[in-house]
N, C-alpha and C positions, 0 to 999 in steps of 0.2 A: 504494499499500499504506500502510495507516495506521500510525502510530508504535508503537502497542501491539503490533500484529502483527510488525513489524520487530524490536522489542526481544525478544519471545518467540522469534522464529525465530533471532536471534543467540544467544540463551541456549542453545537447543537444539543448535545447531551447535557451540557451544563444548563442550557435554557430549559430543558425539560425537567431536570432535577430542581431548579429554583425558579419557578414561574414568576415569582414576585420581584425578581431582580431588575436592575437598571436596563438590562438589554432584552427586555420581554419582547417576544415576537409581535405581539398585538396589545395595544392599550386596553384596559378593562372598559366594558360597556358602561355609559352613563345610566344611572338609575332611571332617568326620564325614558330612555329607549326600552328598558326592561318593563317598566310599568306600562308603557304604550303597547308593547307586544302582547302582555298579558291581557290588557283591555281589548285588544283587537281580536285575540283568540276567543275571549269570552263572548263578544259581540257576534262573532262568526258562528259560534256554536249555538247561540240563541237563535240567530236567523235561520241556521239549518234545521234546527228542531221545529221552529215555526213553519218553515217550508214543508217539512215532511208531514205535518198534521194536515 
């Protein structure tokens, strides 16, 4: 295995082992997005149940 591949593999493994680190692959979702997704799923569920009646 060449050295560049080994370094990149080690970096990615470190990201997986410490997801809260400074080099996180993605920033955490804002709470507003989480709440909006939950509300949208609830509304869609209600609409589908209403439509099925």
